[in-house]
N, C-alpha and C positions, 0 to 999 in steps of 0.2 A: 715538493711544491715550491720550496725556496730556490732550489738550484735551477737555473735554465738548462735543463737537460732533455733532449730528444732522442728517443730510440728509433733509429732508422730502420724500418722493417721491410723496405722494398715496395711498399704500396703507396707511398706518397708522392713518388717522383714520376714525371713524364706520363701522367695518366692518359693522355691522348696518343702516345707512341703505339703504333700498331704492332711494333716488335714485341712488346711486352704482353700482348693479349694471350700469347701461346705459352705462357709459363706453366710447367707441370713439374710433377716429382721427380723427373729425370734430370731437370735442369740443376745446376749448382750455382753457388753464389759466384764462383770464379767465371762462370760463362756469361754473367751479366755485365753489360757495359759499365764503366765507372761513372758515377754522377758527375754531371757538368759543374756543379757548384761545390766549392770547398768550404767547410764551416770552421770558423776559428772559435771554439767554445770557450767562455769565460765564466768562472764561478762566482756568482754574485750573492751567495747565501748571506754572508756577513753584512754586506751593503743593504741587502733586502730587509733583514731583521732590524737594522737600525733605523731604516726609513718608515717601516710600519709602526714604530713606536708613537709616530705622531698621529696615528688613527685611533679613535675610540673603538670599543668592542662592538662588533656589527657594523662598522663604517666601512665603506668601499671607496676607493679613489676613483673619481670620474676623469676620464681622459678621452681625447678624440678618438683613440683606438680601443678604449675600454668603457663602453657605455653600459646601459641598463641590460641590454641583451646579452653582452659578453659576460656581465656580472652574474646574471642568473644562470647561464650556461656553466659557468665556473662553480657556483654553488652546487648546481645539480650533479656535475661530474664528480665532485669531491665528497658528496654526502654518501655515506655507505649505504644508506636506506634506499638510494636510487638504483642499486645494482643488487640483485639477489645473490650473486656469487660472492660479494664481498664479505658477507657474513661467515662464509665457509673458510675464508682466508685469515679470519681473525684468531688469534691465540694458537696455541699448540695442540689443544684438544681437537681431535678430528671425530666426526660422526661415525659411529659404529653401525654396521649392518646387523641384522637378525643373528646371522651365523657367527659374526665376530664377537657380538655381545654374549652370546651363549658360551663361545670358547673362553673368553676372558673371565666368566662367571659374573658379568655385569647383568645378565638376564637369566633368572631362574625358570625352568619349565616344569618343576615339581616341588613339592615341599614349600609352597608359597604360604606364608602366615596369614591368619584372617585379615589383620589390619592392612596387610599389603595388598590382599584381594579387594578389600573394600575400597582402598585408595586407588587402585588401578581402575576399578569400575566407575567411582565418582569422577576421576580425572578424565576418563574416556567419555563419559556423559557431558562434562564441561566441553570437550573438544567437539562433540556432536552439536551442541548448542551454537557454539562459534561458527561451525560450518553453516548451520541454518541461517544465521545472521549474515551470510555473504562471503565469508572467507573461503579459501580453497581447502579441499580435502587433504592435499598434501602438507598443508601447514597446520591442520587441525587433527582430524581422526587419525590419519595415517602416520602421525608422529608417534603413535603406540605401536612399538616394535612387535608386540604380540599379534597384531593384526597382519603381519606381513607373512607369516606362516603359521596360521592357526592349528593346522593339522598335526604340527610337531609338539604342541602344548600337551604336557601330561597331566597338569592340574585340570580336573573335570570342570570346575566352576569357571575358571578363566577361559578354558577351551569353548565351552558352550556359550558363554557371554560374547566372545570374539566373534563367533560364527553368527550369533544373533545380531550383533551390530552390523555386520556385513549385510545380513538380510534386510535390516531396518533401513540402511543406507541405500540399498537397491530399491526398496519400496518408495522411499521418499523421492529418489531420483525418477522414478516412473510417474509419480503423482505430478511433480513439477513440470516434468517434460510433456505429459499429456495435457495438462491444463493450459500451458502456454501463456501465463500470465506473470512471468518473471522478466526482470531486466538484468543487465549485467551487474548492477549494484545490489541486486537482491539475492542472487544464487549463482553458484558456479557448479556445473554439472560434471566437469572433467574428473575422471577417476585415475588418471596418470599411469595406465596400464595395470593397475591393481584388478585382479579377478575377484568379483563379490561372491565367491564360493557358489557358483551356479549348480555344482555337483551335489550340494546338500538340499534336500527338499524342505518344503515348510514343515511337513509332518515329522521329519527326522529332526529338525531344529527344535520344534516344540517338545518332542520326545527327550532330546538331550537336556533341555533345561528342566523338564519335569523330574528326570532321574536325579539331578543335582538337588532340585527342590525336596524331593522325598528324602534323600539321604540327609539333608541338613534338618529337615523336619523331625526325623528319628533322633538326631543329636540333641535337638531342642527338647524333646519329650523326655530324654534320659538326663535330666537335669541332675547335676552332682550337687551335694550338699557342702562339698568342700569350698570354703570361702575364697580360696586361691583360684578356683575355677570359674568364679561369678563373671570376671570380665571376659573370659573366653566365650561363656554362654551368651552374654550380650552381644559379642561380636558376631557369634553364629546367627543370632535373631537378625542382626543388621544385614549380614550377607543373604540370608533367607528372603528378607524383604527386597533386596535389589534384584536377585534372580528371579523371583516371582513377578516383580514389577516389569523387568524386561520381556518375560514370556507373555504377560497380559497385554502389554503394549504392542508387542509384535503380532499378537492375534487380533487386536483391535484394528490396527493399521491393515493388516491382510483382509479382514472382512470389509473394510471400507474400500480396498483397491479392486475386489472382485467386479468384474464387468456385469455379471447378472444382478439385477435389483433384488437383494435379500433384505429381510427385515432387519432394522437397525436396533432392535431390541437387545440382542446379545451384545452388540457393540457398545450400547449405552451401559450395560452391566459391566463389561470389561473395563469401560473407563471409570466407573465409579469404584471399581476394586482398585484400579491404578492410583486414584486420589487417595484412598485409605492408606495404601502401602507407601505413598510418597510422604505422608505425614511422619511415619516412622523413619524413613530415610532422612528426612530433614532434621529429626531429633538426634540421629547417630551420624551426622555428616562429619563430625570431628573423630570418630572412632577410626577412620582409615589412617594409614600412615601419612604423615605430613612431610612436605619437602623441607630440606635443611636450610635452603636459601630462598629468599623471596625472588620470584621471577614471574614474568608475564606468560610463561608456558610451564605446563607440568614438568617437574624435574625429578619425580620419584623414579624407582626402577621401572624400566620398560618404556620409557619415554625420552625421545631425543628430538628437540625442535628443528634440528638441521639435517636429519637423516635423509629428508626428500628435497633439500634446497637445490640440488643440482637438476632436478626435474622441472623446476619453475622456468617458465619462459624468460628470455633475456629482456625483460621489460622492468618497468618501475613496479615493484611489488607492493601490494597493500601491507602495511604493517599490521601483524596479527597479534592481538592481545586475547589470550584465552580467558573465557569467564572463569570467575571462582567457582568452587564446588556448590557454595551456597546458592549463588546467583543462578547456576545451572538448574538446580532443583526448584528454584522459585519459577524459572522460565517453564519448566515442565508442568508445574502446577497451573500456570496461566494457560499453557497449551491445551492441557486436558479439559479445562473449563471452556475454551474456545471450541474444542471438537464437540463438546455436549451441546453446545449453541448450534454448531453447524448441522448436526444430525437433525435439528428441528425443521430444516428446509423441506423435508418430505411432507410436513403438516400443510404446506402452502401450495394448494393446487392452482389458485388464481395467479395469473401472471403479475398482476399489479402488486399483489401482496408479496409475491416472491421478490419482485423488483425492490420494493421498499425494504425487504429483509436484507438484500444484498447491499443496498445503499447504507443502511444502519450499520450492518457488520463492518463494512469498509470504513466507516467513520472512526471506528475505535482503533485503527492502525493494527490489524491483526498480522501474524507472521505469514511468510510466503507459503508455509506448508498448509495452514488452515485455509488460506485463500484458495489454494489449489484444489484442495479436498471439496470445499463448498462448490466450486465450479463443476467438478466432476460428478458430484451427487446430483446436481440440478440438470446439467447438460453434458452427459458422458459422450454424446454425439451431437454435432452441430444442429441435426434436425430432430432430435428426440429428447423430450423432457422427461427426466428420471429413467431414460433409457427405453420408455415404452410408449409415451404420449408423443403424437405428432406435434411439432412446434407450431405448424401452420394452424392445427385445431386449437391449440392453447391460445394463439394470438386471436383467432377467431372468436373464442369465448371471452377474451379480454375486450375486444371492441364491442361485442354484444352486451356485456355486462356494465361497460362503461357509458354508453349512450343508447343503446337498444336500436341500432339502425333498422328500419323497416325490412331491408333485404336480408337481414339475419333473424327476423322473427319467425316463430313456429308457423308453419303452413303459409309462409310468404308466397304470393304468386309471381313475385319479381324474379326469382331464380328458375322459374319455369321457362324464361327466356334463355336460350343458349348463350347468347351474346353477353346478357347481363351476368349470368353465372361465370363465363369465362373472365369478364372484367374483375369481379369481386375475387376470384380465386387467384387470378394473376397478381392482383394488388396485395392480397394477403402473403403470397409467396414471395413477393418483392420485400415485405416486411421482415422476413425471417432473418436476413443478414444483418440489417441495422440494429434490430432488437437483440439479436444474438451477440452483436459487438457491444451493445450497451451493457448486457450481463457480464460479458467477458471484461469490459472496461473496469466494472467494480471489482475485479480480482486483482488488478494492478496496484502498485503502490500509489499514494496520494499525489505525488509529484508528476508521475507519468500519466495519471488520469486526466489532468488539466489539458495536456497536449492532445490526448486521444478524444476528449470532449470537443475540441476544436474542430478535429477532422470529422467526427461523427455528425456534426451539424450540417455538413455537406450532404450526407446521405439522407438526413431527414428533411432537407431542402427538396430534394428529388422526390421523396415520399409525399410531401405536401402538395406538390404539383399533381401527382398521379391521384392522390386522394381527392382534390378538388374536380378532376376530370371524371373520375368514377361517380362522385356525388351527383355532378350535373347530369350525367347520363342517367343514373337510377332515378333522379328526380323527375325528369322529363318522362321516363318510362312509367313511373308510378302514377303520375297525373292521368295518364291514358288508361289506366287499369279500372277495374270494378270498384276497388277500395282505394281511392286516391289518398296518399299520405306524403307529406313533405319529406324529402330526403337530402335536402341541402345541408352541407356543412356537418354531416354525421361522421364519416370517416375522417374528414378534414379537421374537425374539433378533437378527435382522439389523437391524431398526429400532432396537432398544434399544442395540446396539453403536454405531451411528451417533449416536444421541441423547446417549450418554454421552461420545463423543468431542467432540461440539459443546459440552457442558456444561463439560468440561475445558478445551477451547480458550478458551471464555469467561472462565473464572477465571484461567487462566495469562496472558492478554492484560492483566489488570490489572497484573501485575507488569512486563510488558514496557513498558506505557505509563505506569508509575509513578503508578498511580491509588491504591494503598493506602498507608495509614500504617503505620509499623512495628507500632504497637499492635494493628493488624488481621491481621497475618500469622497469628497462632495459629489463628484460626477458618477462614481460607481453607485452610491447610494441613490442619487437622483435618477439614474437609468432604472434601477429597480423599482424605485417608488412610483415613477411617473409611468412606466410602461410594462415591465415584465410581470410584476405582481398584479398589476391592474388587468393586463391581458389573461393572466392565469385565473383570476377570480371570475372574469367574464366567460372564459371557456368553461369552468366548472359550473357556473350558474346556467350556461346554456345546455349543458349536458344534464344538469339537475332537472331543469324544467322539461327537457325532452323525455327524460326517463319517466317522469310523473305522467306526462301526456300519454306515452305509450302504454304505461300500466292501466291508465284509465280506459283506453281503447280495448285493451285485453279484458278488463273487468266487465266493460260494456258488453262484450261478446259472450260473456259467461252468464249474464242474466242477473236477476234481483238477488238470488242467493248470495252472490259474491259481494254485494253492495254494503254488507253490514258493517264492515271495518273500514269503509271508504273514508269517513272522517279522520280515522287514526292515520290512515295512509298518507292523507294530505299533510298531517303534521310532520311526519317522518321524512325529512329531506335527505335524500341519498348522500349527498355531499356537504350536508350542513356543517359538520365538524371541520372538514378540510378548508371549506370556503372561509370559515371564522379564522382559522390559524393563518391563512394567507392575507386576510384583511388585516390582521394584527401585524403581520411581518411588513406589509405595505406601510403601515402607519410607523412601525419602528424605523424603517428606512426613511421615511419622511421626516421623522422627528431628527434622526441623525444628519439628514441633509441640511435641514434648516439650522441646526446647531453649527455645522461646519461653515456655513455661509456667514453665520453671526460671528464665529471666531475670525474668519477672514476679514470682516469689516473692522474688528476690534485690533486687527494686527497680531492676533495670537497664534497664527499658523505661519511658520516659517516657509516663505516661497522661494524656490530656486531662482538663480539669476536668469533673466530672459535671454541674455546672450548665450547661455550655455545649455538652455533647457527650454523646450518649446511645448506649451500645453497641448497645442493641436496634434502634434506628433505622438505625445503620450496618449491622448484620447484615442486617436485613430488605431493605435497599437493595441490598446486594451479591448477595443470592441471590433477589431479586425475580423475575428471568426463569424461574426453575425452578418458580414457583407453578402454572403451567398444566399440568405433567406429573403423571401419576399413578404412572409408573414411570421411575426411582425416585422414591418419594414425597418431597416437600420436607420438610427437617427445619426445624421451627419453632425460634424462639430459646429458647423454654422447655425444649424437649427438648435443645437443645444445652447449656444450663446444668446441666440434670440429669445429662447423660451426662458433662459434664467437671468438675463439681464434685469437688473433693478430699475433701469432708467425707463422701462416700458411703463412703470406705475406714474400716476400724477403726482403722488407723493411716495418717493421711494422709501421702502421700510428700513429703520435703522436695525442695530443689533439687538436691541431690547424687544422690538416688534418680532423678530425672527426667533428669539429665544422663546417668547410666549407662544408662537405658532407651533414650535417644536414641542412645548409643553402639552399643547392640545392633541398632537399626534401621539405622544407617549401615553396620555390619559386615555385616549380611544383605544389604544393598543391594550392597555391594562384592562379596560372595562371588557373588551372582547375575550381576553384570555381567562379572565375570571368567570365568565359564563360557560366555560367548556366543563363538561362533566367528566369526571374521573381523569384529571390532567396527569400527562406522563411527565418524565424528567424534562423532556425538551420544553414542554409548555411552562413547567416551573422556573426553568432557566431563562426563558424569554420574559417571563412575568418579573423576575428580578432585574433584568435589564430594563424593561419598561419603567418599574417603580423607582429605581435608582435614578435613571436619567431625568425623570420627571422632576424629581426632587432638585437635581443639579441645575436644570435650566430654569427651574422657578427662582433659584437663588441668583443665578446669573441675571435674570430679567430684573431682580430687585436690586442689582448694582453690586452684588457680592463679588469681591475681588476684581472689581473693574479696572482699577489702576494697576494691577499686577502685570508684570511683563512676562511671567512664566507661561509658557504654552500649556494647554490641558493635556492630560495623559489619557490614553485610550487603552483601556484594561480588557483583554479578550480571555481572561481566566474563567469567568462565568459562562461565556459562550464563545466558541472559536470564530463565529463570523459577525456578531453584533456586539460592539464593545460597550462597556460602562465608561462614562466620561468622569474622569477625576480631575479636580482643580488642585494646583500645587501652590 
């Protein structure tokens, strides 16, 4: 770097010269015309090193010809991590292939000791986990040389294990590829030319593992009383646990991957057995041979992190740090627990319940594999739920159960009209793609979900328009029938409900992903308080009332015998709990909004310089995805300013009044949440937010820390969307 030295390779000169375009392997350097420019090279090494002594570590000299762009380019070019091939050129040790390692004795094919076998298995599982976390197979699993030619391995346990790893990699690849909920940062499908032993069947793989299991089990039963063999006996148990774990895991994944819908009872049993075996694996994680030096990659026999380095594309490679063995086993424990939860999706025949299951599962940040399996269990085909139920019929039942539209009621005369039936069927068919995308969206990682929610709103805007037209047509048709019933806003309310939930999910994801600056909180909470939660409560209340009216009509047709429990039915509001939760959330948003305005009045929120930051631009950017919707109508920035301006009051409220108003909101939220029977974790978390913020705003209204210049802190640890306010 120090010497000004350029290697002239013949590609840098006269690029526009047509004579040089036809250069081929038959040309020689002597045939090329001499360069027009003669260079007089000067060695500046000594002068350069003297000059850089005036710079601090990490400091770069700025010059007219060496600005930020050139500096960053220089840093990138000189950093070995920016070129995958640079690692291969370091040091004298070269990566050995499978055959070379066997010839030099660096790789044993037989007589592998028990600790070595345990170490190889645990290190490979750590590589498998690292692959599932987004790294390439070439830098993780395939750094195990035993996987390069598994058929040549003579040690039965390692051979069976190696083939099983290939089969599991193949199954995982198929899951992720079919579900299509992965992004480039989630998962890498490329196998770099490795064949995943397609010639070995599932039955043969399981049979090989069982043979090794039985052999190890016989050795365990023949326990020797010799104290010197105690350690060997424990190693045998540890290896047995690992081989059996691999077999059961492979069988569980295979059963989940079959296209035909089979009962998941066997899968649950296999997963439970895997969990039991995993406990013994975690206890014996240190029995495997350990590397002699600390490294970010396995360095025991059979592993070479650079063996596939030349297979990587000539781009900036992601630095790969392989998980430790203990971390990998912990990952598998969490993965097995997630799979047990995923299998429960088959219990949710209702679309709304299934959608809530997907949203809740996604909230916990599951891995790409469990997300993919969940997608394939519910929608193995785009138009078939659980592979057997028509998605159109599932959505028809969802709309029917949500608001009971007269057109979907039993013995409805509306659908005797061919035109009306065609309208309803066409509308429900048009619902398949947006609702299918909503389910698929829940399978993506949280950051990507936000982008996809914005695009999904465009599809729901189209559905809203169609739902209103279908409702209007059915309403006019119903009024002319023998049993006239109102049909206005039935399908429209159903679509509006989901549209509002998507809008709220979009805004709340900004808190979860830490996209909002603190000075933006007030209009985010204001929008949810004034509009979204209010509209959502209104839509649910309308559906609630409509459901009860339709039930009363049905009961009336059944006669007096069905009227005995009429009083009880009136008390049981179908959406009572959901409405209460959303009313509480509306009040929490109202309390946070009032608190934010109070902080701004007190000068406790740091505002950006208006010359470099425009609130209107930020506002319009945050709510841009809502512009395509007609209902609810998007709230423009000018309207927001008019509605929130304090000068519209005869006596503009001060910060104390705003803190007190915020207290009232949090108190109301607390009251609503405390009235919910059998509260779940979400309700308890919201209750904690409401109670704590009530106390904080009460203190602020009383003048506590009024003179403090420290800004408040917003703590999202109790709830990822609604913070607890802390005074510093």
